C-alpha positions in Angstrom: 32.1 -13.5 30.8 29.1 -14.5 28.5 27.3 -11.7 26.7 23.6 -11.2 27.4 21.0 -8.6 26.8 17.9 -7.4 28.7 15.7 -7.9 25.7 14.8 -11.3 24.2 15.5 -12.0 20.6 11.8 -11.9 20.0 11.7 -8.3 21.3 14.7 -7.4 19.3 13.2 -8.8 16.1 10.0 -6.9 16.8 12.0 -3.7 17.1 13.7 -4.4 13.8 10.3 -4.9 12.1 8.7 -1.9 13.7 11.7 0.2 12.6 11.6 -1.1 9.0 8.4 -3.0 7.9 10.1 -4.0 4.7 13.2 -5.5 6.3 14.6 -8.7 5.0 15.1 -11.8 7.2 18.8 -11.7 6.5 19.0 -8.1 7.7 17.0 -8.9 10.8 19.4 -11.8 11.6 22.5 -9.6 11.1 21.0 -6.8 13.2 20.0 -9.1 16.1 23.1 -11.3 15.8 21.3 -14.6 15.2 21.1 -17.0 12.2 18.8 -16.4 9.4 17.0 -19.7 10.3 16.4 -18.4 13.8 15.2 -15.0 12.6 12.8 -16.8 10.2 11.5 -18.9 13.1 11.0 -15.9 15.4 9.2 -13.9 12.7 7.0 -17.0 12.2 6.2 -17.2 15.9 5.4 -13.5 16.0 3.1 -14.0 13.0 1.4 -17.1 14.5 0.9 -15.3 17.8 -0.8 -12.4 16.0 1.8 -9.7 16.9 2.9 -9.3 13.4 1.0 -9.5 10.1 3.0 -10.7 7.1 1.9 -9.5 3.6 3.5 -10.2 0.2 4.7 -7.2 -1.7 6.0 -8.5 -5.0 8.8 -10.9 -4.2 9.3 -9.4 -0.8 7.4 -9.5 2.5 6.2 -6.5 4.4 5.3 -6.7 8.0 2.8 -4.8 10.2 3.1 -4.8 14.0 -0.2 -5.1 15.8 0.7 -2.3 18.2 -2.6 -2.4 20.0 -2.1 -5.9 21.4 -1.1 -6.3 25.1 2.2 -7.9 26.0 2.0 -11.7 26.1 2.8 -12.1 29.8 1.0 -9.0 30.9 -2.0 -8.9 33.2 -4.7 -6.3 33.6 -3.7 -2.7 32.9 -0.5 -3.8 31.2 1.3 -1.9 28.4 0.5 -2.6 24.8 3.2 -3.7 22.3 3.0 -0.2 20.7 3.8 1.5 24.0 6.8 -0.7 24.6 8.0 -0.2 21.0 7.7 3.6 21.4 10.1 3.4 24.3 12.5 1.0 22.6 12.5 2.8 19.2 13.0 6.2 21.0 16.0 4.7 22.8 17.5 3.8 19.4 17.0 7.2 17.9 19.9 9.6 17.8 19.7 12.3 20.5 19.0 15.0 17.9 15.8 13.2 16.8 14.3 12.6 20.2 11.4 14.8 21.3 12.5 17.7 23.6 11.6 17.2 27.2 9.4 19.9 28.7 11.2 22.3 31.1 10.9 21.4 34.8 
């Protein structure tokens, strides 16, 4: 059976960048399970689309996610990139680091 995920590689790369704005392309590629060339291409597409801002920091790049922007395919009243990232990043946090749920 072929492996697949619910999230696109673009979403997974965005989560990597949101988690670590100073992440290297090779680390993005290793985390997502894609080639460095593909990771570089996806980051470039996210930058071109305006979802990520790339800034030079010495010899490295730092990235800034534009969390206020709406999802690309979303219509009126849709969630922002930041709202979706909050959910995805929380899902990747260890249980001990998640906010406590209010009692019912």
